[in-house]
PDB file of the backbone (N, CA, C, O) and the ligand in Angstrom, with CONECT records:
HET     ZN  A 101       1
ATOM      1  N   MET A   1     -34.970 -18.700  72.173  1.00  0.00           N
ATOM      2  CA  MET A   1     -34.244 -17.426  72.317  1.00  0.00           C
ATOM      3  C   MET A   1     -32.672 -17.849  71.835  1.00  0.00           C
ATOM      4  O   MET A   1     -31.993 -18.817  72.176  1.00  0.00           O
ATOM      5  N   LEU A   2     -32.389 -16.814  70.973  1.00  0.00           N
ATOM      6  CA  LEU A   2     -31.027 -16.918  70.210  1.00  0.00           C
ATOM      7  C   LEU A   2     -29.982 -16.084  70.947  1.00  0.00           C
ATOM      8  O   LEU A   2     -30.320 -15.092  71.593  1.00  0.00           O
ATOM      9  N   GLY A   3     -28.844 -16.442  70.861  1.00  0.00           N
ATOM     10  CA  GLY A   3     -27.643 -15.808  71.625  1.00  0.00           C
ATOM     11  C   GLY A   3     -27.821 -14.418  71.947  1.00  0.00           C
ATOM     12  O   GLY A   3     -28.742 -13.744  71.485  1.00  0.00           O
ATOM     13  N   GLY A   4     -26.862 -13.945  72.813  1.00  0.00           N
ATOM     14  CA  GLY A   4     -26.970 -12.556  73.222  1.00  0.00           C
ATOM     15  C   GLY A   4     -25.528 -11.953  72.922  1.00  0.00           C
ATOM     16  O   GLY A   4     -24.985 -10.988  73.459  1.00  0.00           O
ATOM     17  N   ALA A   5     -25.082 -12.747  71.964  1.00  0.00           N
ATOM     18  CA  ALA A   5     -23.531 -12.395  71.536  1.00  0.00           C
ATOM     19  C   ALA A   5     -23.518 -11.163  70.506  1.00  0.00           C
ATOM     20  O   ALA A   5     -24.006 -11.246  69.378  1.00  0.00           O
ATOM     21  N   ARG A   6     -22.918 -10.036  71.012  1.00  0.00           N
ATOM     22  CA  ARG A   6     -23.077  -8.858  70.183  1.00  0.00           C
ATOM     23  C   ARG A   6     -21.597  -8.909  69.358  1.00  0.00           C
ATOM     24  O   ARG A   6     -20.548  -9.203  69.932  1.00  0.00           O
ATOM     25  N   ARG A   7     -21.677  -8.599  68.021  1.00  0.00           N
ATOM     26  CA  ARG A   7     -20.536  -8.450  67.407  1.00  0.00           C
ATOM     27  C   ARG A   7     -19.981  -7.089  67.256  1.00  0.00           C
ATOM     28  O   ARG A   7     -20.608  -6.156  66.755  1.00  0.00           O
ATOM     29  N   PRO A   8     -18.684  -7.012  67.747  1.00  0.00           N
ATOM     30  CA  PRO A   8     -17.962  -5.480  67.813  1.00  0.00           C
ATOM     31  C   PRO A   8     -18.091  -5.026  66.369  1.00  0.00           C
ATOM     32  O   PRO A   8     -17.691  -5.722  65.435  1.00  0.00           O
ATOM     33  N   GLN A   9     -18.609  -3.948  66.230  1.00  0.00           N
ATOM     34  CA  GLN A   9     -18.588  -3.296  64.752  1.00  0.00           C
ATOM     35  C   GLN A   9     -17.181  -2.723  64.423  1.00  0.00           C
ATOM     36  O   GLN A   9     -16.638  -1.910  65.171  1.00  0.00           O
ATOM     37  N   PRO A  10     -16.673  -3.128  63.402  1.00  0.00           N
ATOM     38  CA  PRO A  10     -15.391  -2.512  62.895  1.00  0.00           C
ATOM     39  C   PRO A  10     -15.629  -1.082  62.414  1.00  0.00           C
ATOM     40  O   PRO A  10     -16.513  -0.619  61.693  1.00  0.00           O
ATOM     41  N   ARG A  11     -14.623  -0.538  62.999  1.00  0.00           N
ATOM     42  CA  ARG A  11     -14.744   1.130  62.620  1.00  0.00           C
ATOM     43  C   ARG A  11     -13.760   1.517  61.520  1.00  0.00           C
ATOM     44  O   ARG A  11     -12.590   1.889  61.612  1.00  0.00           O
ATOM     45  N   GLU A  12     -14.595   1.320  60.384  1.00  0.00           N
ATOM     46  CA  GLU A  12     -14.037   1.741  59.294  1.00  0.00           C
ATOM     47  C   GLU A  12     -14.451   3.088  58.907  1.00  0.00           C
ATOM     48  O   GLU A  12     -15.128   3.737  59.706  1.00  0.00           O
ATOM     49  N   SER A  13     -14.106   3.614  57.712  1.00  0.00           N
ATOM     50  CA  SER A  13     -14.656   4.890  57.293  1.00  0.00           C
ATOM     51  C   SER A  13     -14.119   5.974  58.301  1.00  0.00           C
ATOM     52  O   SER A  13     -14.793   6.987  58.491  1.00  0.00           O
ATOM     53  N   TYR A  14     -13.140   5.820  58.832  1.00  0.00           N
ATOM     54  CA  TYR A  14     -12.828   6.965  59.841  1.00  0.00           C
ATOM     55  C   TYR A  14     -11.319   7.632  59.217  1.00  0.00           C
ATOM     56  O   TYR A  14     -10.220   7.609  59.772  1.00  0.00           O
ATOM     57  N   GLY A  15     -11.625   8.127  58.092  1.00  0.00           N
ATOM     58  CA  GLY A  15     -10.273   8.923  57.743  1.00  0.00           C
ATOM     59  C   GLY A  15      -9.204   7.726  57.152  1.00  0.00           C
ATOM     60  O   GLY A  15      -8.086   8.085  56.782  1.00  0.00           O
ATOM     61  N   SER A  16      -9.553   6.463  57.090  1.00  0.00           N
ATOM     62  CA  SER A  16      -8.675   5.475  56.530  1.00  0.00           C
ATOM     63  C   SER A  16      -8.370   5.361  55.247  1.00  0.00           C
ATOM     64  O   SER A  16      -7.504   4.619  54.783  1.00  0.00           O
ATOM     65  N   LEU A  17      -9.155   6.179  54.587  1.00  0.00           N
ATOM     66  CA  LEU A  17      -8.869   6.301  53.176  1.00  0.00           C
ATOM     67  C   LEU A  17      -7.809   7.204  52.816  1.00  0.00           C
ATOM     68  O   LEU A  17      -7.927   8.423  52.942  1.00  0.00           O
ATOM     69  N   GLU A  18      -6.829   6.672  52.395  1.00  0.00           N
ATOM     70  CA  GLU A  18      -5.612   7.561  52.059  1.00  0.00           C
ATOM     71  C   GLU A  18      -5.491   7.516  50.367  1.00  0.00           C
ATOM     72  O   GLU A  18      -5.975   6.596  49.709  1.00  0.00           O
ATOM     73  N   ALA A  19      -4.865   8.503  49.856  1.00  0.00           N
ATOM     74  CA  ALA A  19      -4.430   8.339  48.566  1.00  0.00           C
ATOM     75  C   ALA A  19      -3.737   7.052  48.187  1.00  0.00           C
ATOM     76  O   ALA A  19      -2.699   6.735  48.767  1.00  0.00           O
ATOM     77  N   SER A  20      -4.180   6.414  47.387  1.00  0.00           N
ATOM     78  CA  SER A  20      -3.242   5.170  47.015  1.00  0.00           C
ATOM     79  C   SER A  20      -2.665   5.107  45.667  1.00  0.00           C
ATOM     80  O   SER A  20      -1.844   4.272  45.287  1.00  0.00           O
ATOM     81  N   LEU A  21      -3.201   6.127  44.934  1.00  0.00           N
ATOM     82  CA  LEU A  21      -2.474   6.156  43.627  1.00  0.00           C
ATOM     83  C   LEU A  21      -2.020   7.706  43.592  1.00  0.00           C
ATOM     84  O   LEU A  21      -2.770   8.633  43.897  1.00  0.00           O
ATOM     85  N   LEU A  22      -0.730   7.843  43.191  1.00  0.00           N
ATOM     86  CA  LEU A  22      -0.011   9.100  43.222  1.00  0.00           C
ATOM     87  C   LEU A  22       0.843   9.272  41.918  1.00  0.00           C
ATOM     88  O   LEU A  22       1.427   8.280  41.481  1.00  0.00           O
ATOM     89  N   LEU A  23       0.928  10.275  41.381  1.00  0.00           N
ATOM     90  CA  LEU A  23       1.945  10.464  40.289  1.00  0.00           C
ATOM     91  C   LEU A  23       3.367  10.295  40.423  1.00  0.00           C
ATOM     92  O   LEU A  23       4.027  11.243  40.850  1.00  0.00           O
ATOM     93  N   CYS A  24       3.870   9.322  40.146  1.00  0.00           N
ATOM     94  CA  CYS A  24       5.344   9.121  40.395  1.00  0.00           C
ATOM     95  C   CYS A  24       6.253   9.797  39.383  1.00  0.00           C
ATOM     96  O   CYS A  24       6.146   9.527  38.187  1.00  0.00           O
ATOM     97  N   PRO A  25       7.150  10.677  39.837  1.00  0.00           N
ATOM     98  CA  PRO A  25       7.996  11.379  39.057  1.00  0.00           C
ATOM     99  C   PRO A  25       9.036  10.433  38.271  1.00  0.00           C
ATOM    100  O   PRO A  25       9.520  10.760  37.187  1.00  0.00           O
ATOM    101  N   ALA A  26       9.261   9.500  38.782  1.00  0.00           N
ATOM    102  CA  ALA A  26      10.188   8.372  38.053  1.00  0.00           C
ATOM    103  C   ALA A  26       9.602   7.429  37.075  1.00  0.00           C
ATOM    104  O   ALA A  26      10.159   7.115  36.024  1.00  0.00           O
ATOM    105  N   CYS A  27       8.485   7.007  37.459  1.00  0.00           N
ATOM    106  CA  CYS A  27       7.581   6.188  36.537  1.00  0.00           C
ATOM    107  C   CYS A  27       6.773   7.080  35.491  1.00  0.00           C
ATOM    108  O   CYS A  27       6.445   6.603  34.404  1.00  0.00           O
ATOM    109  N   ARG A  28       6.488   8.275  35.818  1.00  0.00           N
ATOM    110  CA  ARG A  28       5.871   9.179  35.155  1.00  0.00           C
ATOM    111  C   ARG A  28       4.465   8.644  34.873  1.00  0.00           C
ATOM    112  O   ARG A  28       4.020   8.649  33.726  1.00  0.00           O
ATOM    113  N   GLN A  29       3.746   8.169  35.946  1.00  0.00           N
ATOM    114  CA  GLN A  29       2.422   7.750  35.827  1.00  0.00           C
ATOM    115  C   GLN A  29       1.845   7.622  37.200  1.00  0.00           C
ATOM    116  O   GLN A  29       2.583   7.689  38.183  1.00  0.00           O
ATOM    117  N   ALA A  30       0.445   7.426  37.316  1.00  0.00           N
ATOM    118  CA  ALA A  30       0.038   7.231  38.843  1.00  0.00           C
ATOM    119  C   ALA A  30       0.420   5.977  39.136  1.00  0.00           C
ATOM    120  O   ALA A  30       0.273   5.054  38.335  1.00  0.00           O
ATOM    121  N   MET A  31       0.976   5.825  40.379  1.00  0.00           N
ATOM    122  CA  MET A  31       1.387   4.539  40.858  1.00  0.00           C
ATOM    123  C   MET A  31       0.835   4.237  42.095  1.00  0.00           C
ATOM    124  O   MET A  31       0.546   5.225  42.771  1.00  0.00           O
ATOM    125  N   PRO A  32       0.590   3.063  42.618  1.00  0.00           N
ATOM    126  CA  PRO A  32       0.302   2.704  43.999  1.00  0.00           C
ATOM    127  C   PRO A  32       1.275   2.989  44.976  1.00  0.00           C
ATOM    128  O   PRO A  32       2.402   2.584  44.692  1.00  0.00           O
ATOM    129  N   VAL A  33       1.152   3.552  46.003  1.00  0.00           N
ATOM    130  CA  VAL A  33       2.271   4.188  46.963  1.00  0.00           C
ATOM    131  C   VAL A  33       1.935   3.502  48.403  1.00  0.00           C
ATOM    132  O   VAL A  33       0.894   2.980  48.802  1.00  0.00           O
ATOM    133  N   ARG A  34       3.120   3.682  48.999  1.00  0.00           N
ATOM    134  CA  ARG A  34       3.092   3.278  50.259  1.00  0.00           C
ATOM    135  C   ARG A  34       3.289   4.402  51.315  1.00  0.00           C
ATOM    136  O   ARG A  34       4.186   5.232  51.167  1.00  0.00           O
ATOM    137  N   LYS A  35       2.365   4.427  52.484  1.00  0.00           N
ATOM    138  CA  LYS A  35       2.877   5.769  53.383  1.00  0.00           C
ATOM    139  C   LYS A  35       3.729   5.341  54.320  1.00  0.00           C
ATOM    140  O   LYS A  35       3.602   4.307  54.976  1.00  0.00           O
ATOM    141  N   ARG A  36       4.731   6.245  54.400  1.00  0.00           N
ATOM    142  CA  ARG A  36       5.756   6.229  55.375  1.00  0.00           C
ATOM    143  C   ARG A  36       5.959   7.197  56.363  1.00  0.00           C
ATOM    144  O   ARG A  36       6.140   8.351  55.975  1.00  0.00           O
ATOM    145  N   LEU A  37       5.966   6.926  57.740  1.00  0.00           N
ATOM    146  CA  LEU A  37       6.193   8.020  58.719  1.00  0.00           C
ATOM    147  C   LEU A  37       7.627   8.548  58.577  1.00  0.00           C
ATOM    148  O   LEU A  37       8.601   7.816  58.747  1.00  0.00           O
ATOM    149  N   LEU A  38       7.712   9.752  58.284  1.00  0.00           N
ATOM    150  CA  LEU A  38       9.217  10.263  58.407  1.00  0.00           C
ATOM    151  C   LEU A  38       9.745  10.738  59.622  1.00  0.00           C
ATOM    152  O   LEU A  38      10.771  10.250  60.096  1.00  0.00           O
ATOM    153  N   LEU A  39       9.028  11.795  60.247  1.00  0.00           N
ATOM    154  CA  LEU A  39       9.402  12.052  61.415  1.00  0.00           C
ATOM    155  C   LEU A  39       8.283  12.815  62.349  1.00  0.00           C
ATOM    156  O   LEU A  39       7.322  13.297  61.749  1.00  0.00           O
ATOM    157  N   VAL A  40       8.338  12.938  63.604  1.00  0.00           N
ATOM    158  CA  VAL A  40       7.466  13.580  64.254  1.00  0.00           C
ATOM    159  C   VAL A  40       7.845  14.595  65.157  1.00  0.00           C
ATOM    160  O   VAL A  40       8.582  14.498  66.138  1.00  0.00           O
ATOM    161  N   LEU A  41       7.171  15.719  64.647  1.00  0.00           N
ATOM    162  CA  LEU A  41       7.593  17.193  65.039  1.00  0.00           C
ATOM    163  C   LEU A  41       7.503  17.409  66.691  1.00  0.00           C
ATOM    164  O   LEU A  41       6.835  16.622  67.360  1.00  0.00           O
ATOM    165  N   PRO A  42       8.109  18.356  67.216  1.00  0.00           N
ATOM    166  CA  PRO A  42       7.835  18.470  68.775  1.00  0.00           C
ATOM    167  C   PRO A  42       6.446  18.882  69.071  1.00  0.00           C
ATOM    168  O   PRO A  42       5.965  18.630  70.176  1.00  0.00           O
ATOM    169  N   ASP A  43       5.744  19.521  68.127  1.00  0.00           N
ATOM    170  CA  ASP A  43       4.188  20.105  68.288  1.00  0.00           C
ATOM    171  C   ASP A  43       3.460  18.781  68.127  1.00  0.00           C
ATOM    172  O   ASP A  43       2.281  18.853  68.471  1.00  0.00           O
ATOM    173  N   GLY A  44       3.849  17.621  67.703  1.00  0.00           N
ATOM    174  CA  GLY A  44       3.176  16.500  67.660  1.00  0.00           C
ATOM    175  C   GLY A  44       2.659  16.190  66.140  1.00  0.00           C
ATOM    176  O   GLY A  44       2.137  15.123  65.814  1.00  0.00           O
ATOM    177  N   SER A  45       2.859  17.149  65.380  1.00  0.00           N
ATOM    178  CA  SER A  45       2.590  16.937  63.838  1.00  0.00           C
ATOM    179  C   SER A  45       3.476  15.557  63.281  1.00  0.00           C
ATOM    180  O   SER A  45       4.523  15.189  63.813  1.00  0.00           O
ATOM    181  N   GLU A  46       2.956  15.007  62.328  1.00  0.00           N
ATOM    182  CA  GLU A  46       3.780  13.800  61.856  1.00  0.00           C
ATOM    183  C   GLU A  46       4.018  13.991  60.336  1.00  0.00           C
ATOM    184  O   GLU A  46       3.128  14.172  59.505  1.00  0.00           O
ATOM    185  N   LYS A  47       5.238  13.930  60.117  1.00  0.00           N
ATOM    186  CA  LYS A  47       5.427  14.117  58.461  1.00  0.00           C
ATOM    187  C   LYS A  47       5.488  12.648  57.839  1.00  0.00           C
ATOM    188  O   LYS A  47       6.230  11.744  58.223  1.00  0.00           O
ATOM    189  N   HIS A  48       4.679  12.600  56.935  1.00  0.00           N
ATOM    190  CA  HIS A  48       4.620  11.158  56.431  1.00  0.00           C
ATOM    191  C   HIS A  48       5.094  11.381  54.655  1.00  0.00           C
ATOM    192  O   HIS A  48       4.831  12.392  54.004  1.00  0.00           O
ATOM    193  N   GLU A  49       5.666  10.441  54.255  1.00  0.00           N
ATOM    194  CA  GLU A  49       5.919  10.481  52.696  1.00  0.00           C
ATOM    195  C   GLU A  49       5.188   9.457  52.068  1.00  0.00           C
ATOM    196  O   GLU A  49       4.967   8.409  52.675  1.00  0.00           O
ATOM    197  N   TYR A  50       4.748   9.660  50.802  1.00  0.00           N
ATOM    198  CA  TYR A  50       4.433   8.479  50.069  1.00  0.00           C
ATOM    199  C   TYR A  50       5.532   8.028  48.924  1.00  0.00           C
ATOM    200  O   TYR A  50       6.028   8.807  48.111  1.00  0.00           O
ATOM    201  N   VAL A  51       5.800   6.689  49.014  1.00  0.00           N
ATOM    202  CA  VAL A  51       6.787   6.381  48.189  1.00  0.00           C
ATOM    203  C   VAL A  51       6.190   5.117  47.075  1.00  0.00           C
ATOM    204  O   VAL A  51       5.348   4.264  47.357  1.00  0.00           O
ATOM    205  N   CYS A  52       6.737   5.253  46.056  1.00  0.00           N
ATOM    206  CA  CYS A  52       6.167   4.337  45.041  1.00  0.00           C
ATOM    207  C   CYS A  52       6.483   3.243  45.344  1.00  0.00           C
ATOM    208  O   CYS A  52       7.600   3.098  45.841  1.00  0.00           O
ATOM    209  N   ARG A  53       5.572   2.026  45.144  1.00  0.00           N
ATOM    210  CA  ARG A  53       5.855   0.764  45.457  1.00  0.00           C
ATOM    211  C   ARG A  53       6.544   0.104  44.376  1.00  0.00           C
ATOM    212  O   ARG A  53       6.968  -1.043  44.523  1.00  0.00           O
ATOM    213  N   GLN A  54       6.683   0.736  43.316  1.00  0.00           N
ATOM    214  CA  GLN A  54       7.274   0.288  41.945  1.00  0.00           C
ATOM    215  C   GLN A  54       8.810   0.369  42.069  1.00  0.00           C
ATOM    216  O   GLN A  54       9.596  -0.576  41.991  1.00  0.00           O
ATOM    217  N   CYS A  55       9.099   1.702  42.282  1.00  0.00           N
ATOM    218  CA  CYS A  55      10.538   2.098  42.286  1.00  0.00           C
ATOM    219  C   CYS A  55      11.076   2.495  43.412  1.00  0.00           C
ATOM    220  O   CYS A  55      12.291   2.413  43.594  1.00  0.00           O
ATOM    221  N   GLY A  56      10.176   3.014  44.387  1.00  0.00           N
ATOM    222  CA  GLY A  56      10.653   3.629  45.730  1.00  0.00           C
ATOM    223  C   GLY A  56      10.860   5.090  45.698  1.00  0.00           C
ATOM    224  O   GLY A  56      11.332   5.624  46.702  1.00  0.00           O
ATOM    225  N   ALA A  57      10.553   5.822  44.626  1.00  0.00           N
ATOM    226  CA  ALA A  57      10.652   7.243  44.458  1.00  0.00           C
ATOM    227  C   ALA A  57       9.787   8.139  45.534  1.00  0.00           C
ATOM    228  O   ALA A  57       8.814   7.449  45.839  1.00  0.00           O
ATOM    229  N   THR A  58       9.760   8.934  45.977  1.00  0.00           N
ATOM    230  CA  THR A  58       9.028   9.822  46.821  1.00  0.00           C
ATOM    231  C   THR A  58       8.123  10.499  45.971  1.00  0.00           C
ATOM    232  O   THR A  58       8.525  11.367  45.196  1.00  0.00           O
ATOM    233  N   CYS A  59       6.864  10.154  46.058  1.00  0.00           N
ATOM    234  CA  CYS A  59       5.971  10.975  45.203  1.00  0.00           C
ATOM    235  C   CYS A  59       5.169  11.908  45.869  1.00  0.00           C
ATOM    236  O   CYS A  59       4.350  12.466  45.140  1.00  0.00           O
ATOM    237  N   ALA A  60       5.172  12.275  47.182  1.00  0.00           N
ATOM    238  CA  ALA A  60       4.644  13.054  47.694  1.00  0.00           C
ATOM    239  C   ALA A  60       4.832  13.236  49.233  1.00  0.00           C
ATOM    240  O   ALA A  60       4.914  12.179  49.859  1.00  0.00           O
ATOM    241  N   ASP A  61       4.911  14.335  49.914  1.00  0.00           N
ATOM    242  CA  ASP A  61       4.718  14.166  51.583  1.00  0.00           C
ATOM    243  C   ASP A  61       3.735  14.912  51.989  1.00  0.00           C
ATOM    244  O   ASP A  61       3.086  15.658  51.256  1.00  0.00           O
ATOM    245  N   LYS A  62       3.575  14.765  53.120  1.00  0.00           N
ATOM    246  CA  LYS A  62       2.376  15.513  53.751  1.00  0.00           C
ATOM    247  C   LYS A  62       2.605  15.622  55.372  1.00  0.00           C
ATOM    248  O   LYS A  62       3.140  14.745  56.050  1.00  0.00           O
ATOM    249  N   LEU A  63       2.129  16.788  55.828  1.00  0.00           N
ATOM    250  CA  LEU A  63       2.385  16.932  57.179  1.00  0.00           C
ATOM    251  C   LEU A  63       0.894  16.762  57.830  1.00  0.00           C
ATOM    252  O   LEU A  63      -0.104  17.265  57.314  1.00  0.00           O
ATOM    253  N   GLU A  64       0.876  16.055  58.926  1.00  0.00           N
ATOM    254  CA  GLU A  64      -0.657  15.718  59.497  1.00  0.00           C
ATOM    255  C   GLU A  64      -0.326  16.293  60.973  1.00  0.00           C
ATOM    256  O   GLU A  64       0.648  15.990  61.662  1.00  0.00           O
ATOM    257  N   ARG A  65      -1.269  17.112  61.265  1.00  0.00           N
ATOM    258  CA  ARG A  65      -1.379  17.759  62.543  1.00  0.00           C
ATOM    259  C   ARG A  65      -1.956  16.884  63.315  1.00  0.00           C
ATOM    260  O   ARG A  65      -2.611  15.953  62.847  1.00  0.00           O
ATOM    261  N   PRO A  66      -1.769  17.090  64.716  1.00  0.00           N
ATOM    262  CA  PRO A  66      -2.600  16.322  65.597  1.00  0.00           C
ATOM    263  C   PRO A  66      -4.085  16.890  65.699  1.00  0.00           C
ATOM    264  O   PRO A  66      -4.319  18.091  65.567  1.00  0.00           O
ATOM    265  N   ALA A  67      -4.988  16.016  65.923  1.00  0.00           N
ATOM    266  CA  ALA A  67      -6.271  16.380  66.072  1.00  0.00           C
ATOM    267  C   ALA A  67      -6.468  17.510  67.012  1.00  0.00           C
ATOM    268  O   ALA A  67      -6.131  17.268  68.172  1.00  0.00           O
ATOM    269  N   PRO A  68      -6.986  18.806  66.741  1.00  0.00           N
ATOM    270  CA  PRO A  68      -7.091  19.819  67.918  1.00  0.00           C
ATOM    271  C   PRO A  68      -8.276  19.540  68.959  1.00  0.00           C
ATOM    272  O   PRO A  68      -9.332  19.000  68.629  1.00  0.00           O
ATOM    273  N   GLY A  69      -8.003  19.930  70.133  1.00  0.00           N
ATOM    274  CA  GLY A  69      -9.057  19.995  71.091  1.00  0.00           C
ATOM    275  C   GLY A  69      -9.273  18.489  71.781  1.00  0.00           C
ATOM    276  O   GLY A  69     -10.370  17.960  71.959  1.00  0.00           O
ATOM    277  N   GLN A  70      -7.898  17.888  72.148  1.00  0.00           N
ATOM    278  CA  GLN A  70      -8.197  16.735  72.893  1.00  0.00           C
ATOM    279  C   GLN A  70      -8.384  17.016  74.366  1.00  0.00           C
ATOM    280  O   GLN A  70      -7.692  17.884  74.899  1.00  0.00           O
ATOM    281  N   GLY A  71      -9.211  16.385  75.000  1.00  0.00           N
ATOM    282  CA  GLY A  71      -9.616  16.504  76.308  1.00  0.00           C
ATOM    283  C   GLY A  71     -10.140  17.688  76.402  1.00  0.00           C
ATOM    284  O   GLY A  71     -10.635  18.120  75.361  1.00  0.00           O
ATOM    285  N   PHE A  72     -10.195  18.460  77.478  1.00  0.00           N
ATOM    286  CA  PHE A  72     -11.008  19.604  77.754  1.00  0.00           C
ATOM    287  C   PHE A  72     -12.234  19.861  77.163  1.00  0.00           C
ATOM    288  O   PHE A  72     -12.865  20.875  77.464  1.00  0.00           O
TER     289      PHE A  72
HETATM  290 ZN    ZN A 101       7.679   4.837  40.629  1.00  0.00          ZN2+
END
């Protein structure tokens, strides 16, 4: 009999795939970006921005709403 050890399965593929290349207005081409949390709104929404890893310019921003229907 071989082990009863169970490996925890990594939970990838859960919305972890963010846009990693965005058009940078300063570099004028698609650049790798990093996501940064800007602020959290009173309703729980989070505002993120994507900044160019090369020059630090803001390439885009995005408002993420909290998942609806928690609990209940
Ligand atoms: Zn740039």
